[in-house]
C-alpha positions as CSV (number, residue, x, y, z in Angstrom):
1,M,-10.9,-20.3,145.3
2,V,-7.4,-19.0,144.5
3,D,-5.3,-17.9,147.3
4,P,-4.4,-14.2,146.8
5,R,-1.0,-14.7,148.3
6,S,0.0,-17.2,145.6
7,D,1.3,-14.6,143.2
8,R,3.4,-12.6,145.6
9,G,6.6,-11.4,143.9
10,A,5.2,-11.6,140.4
11,A,5.4,-7.8,139.9
12,T,9.1,-7.9,141.1
13,I,9.9,-10.5,138.4
14,W,8.1,-8.5,135.7
15,T,9.8,-5.3,136.8
16,A,13.3,-7.0,136.8
17,L,12.6,-8.3,133.3
18,A,11.6,-4.8,132.1
19,V,14.7,-3.2,133.6
20,A,16.9,-5.8,132.0
21,A,15.3,-5.3,128.6
22,L,15.6,-1.5,128.9
23,T,19.2,-1.8,130.0
24,G,20.0,-4.0,127.0
25,V,18.4,-1.7,124.6
26,T,20.1,1.3,126.1
27,T,23.5,-0.4,125.9
28,L,23.0,-1.4,122.3
29,G,22.0,2.2,121.5
30,I,25.2,3.5,123.2
31,W,27.4,1.1,121.3
32,L,25.7,2.0,118.0
33,G,26.1,5.7,118.7
34,A,29.8,5.2,119.6
35,A,30.4,3.3,116.3
36,T,28.6,6.0,114.3
37,I,30.6,8.7,115.9
38,A,33.9,6.8,115.2
39,R,32.9,6.3,111.6
40,H,32.1,10.0,111.2
41,R,35.4,10.9,112.7
42,A,37.3,8.6,110.4
43,E,35.5,10.0,107.4
44,A,36.3,13.6,108.5
45,A,40.0,12.7,109.1
46,A,40.2,11.1,105.6
47,D,38.6,14.1,104.0
48,L,40.9,16.6,105.7
49,A,44.0,14.4,105.1
50,A,43.2,14.2,101.4
51,L,42.7,18.0,101.2
52,A,46.0,18.6,103.1
53,A,47.8,16.3,100.7
54,A,46.3,17.8,97.6
55,S,47.1,21.3,98.8
56,H,50.8,20.4,99.2
57,A,51.0,18.4,95.9
58,A,53.4,21.0,94.4
59,E,56.0,20.0,97.1
60,G,56.0,16.4,95.9
61,P,54.1,13.3,96.9
62,V,56.4,12.5,99.8
63,Q,55.9,15.9,101.4
64,A,52.2,15.9,100.6
65,C,51.7,12.4,102.2
66,E,53.7,13.6,105.3
67,R,51.2,16.5,105.6
68,A,48.4,14.0,105.4
69,R,50.0,11.9,108.1
70,W,50.4,15.0,110.3
71,V,46.6,15.6,109.9
72,T,45.6,12.0,110.7
73,D,47.9,11.9,113.7
74,R,46.3,15.0,115.1
75,M,42.8,13.6,114.6
76,G,43.7,10.3,116.3
77,V,43.4,7.9,113.3
78,K,45.9,5.7,111.5
79,L,46.9,6.6,107.9
80,L,46.8,3.3,106.0
81,T,47.6,4.5,102.5
82,C,48.5,7.7,100.8
83,R,48.9,7.3,97.1
84,W,48.5,9.4,94.0
85,Q,46.5,8.9,90.8
86,R,47.7,11.6,88.4
87,L,47.1,14.8,90.4
88,D,44.6,13.3,92.9
89,A,45.5,12.3,96.5
90,L,43.9,9.0,97.5
91,I,43.8,8.5,101.3
92,E,42.7,5.6,103.4
93,V,42.5,5.8,107.2
94,E,41.4,3.6,110.1
95,S,40.2,4.6,113.5
96,P,41.9,2.6,116.3
97,T,38.8,2.8,118.5
98,G,35.1,2.7,118.0
99,G,34.7,-0.9,116.9
100,L,32.1,-3.0,118.6
101,A,33.2,-5.8,120.9
102,G,36.4,-7.0,119.1
103,L,35.5,-5.8,115.6
104,P,38.0,-3.6,113.9
105,G,37.6,0.2,114.0
106,P,35.9,1.9,111.1
107,A,37.9,2.8,108.0
108,A,37.3,5.6,105.5
109,R,38.7,6.7,102.1
110,A,38.9,10.1,100.5
111,R,40.1,11.6,97.3
112,A,41.1,15.2,96.6
113,G,42.8,17.0,93.8
114,P,42.9,20.3,92.0
115,T,39.6,21.8,91.0
116,A,40.7,22.8,87.5
117,R,42.4,20.2,85.4
118,P,45.0,21.3,82.9
119,P,43.9,20.7,79.2
């Protein structure tokens, strides 16, 4: 006959394991959510910076890239490159935060130019 007192504390161990597993899954979900939000912000900043640069293209590439830098500074991302290919502004940005545990922050690229090309 088995002594009923022999498995005292087994429920506590199973509960502790379940809480640890749920905590791990929740933490992973929060990290992935933060990384996704950082990537979306970097993409939005790249898009807006490219549009800003393209809208100021008539002022020259230096002024247009300064406008792109102004946008990226306000959105909290780092402007890596601002270059021109014919009339299109090519922008690359990187988010300083949002990377997971020592990984670099997300980067994004965008391209914007005039809607009507001259013949």
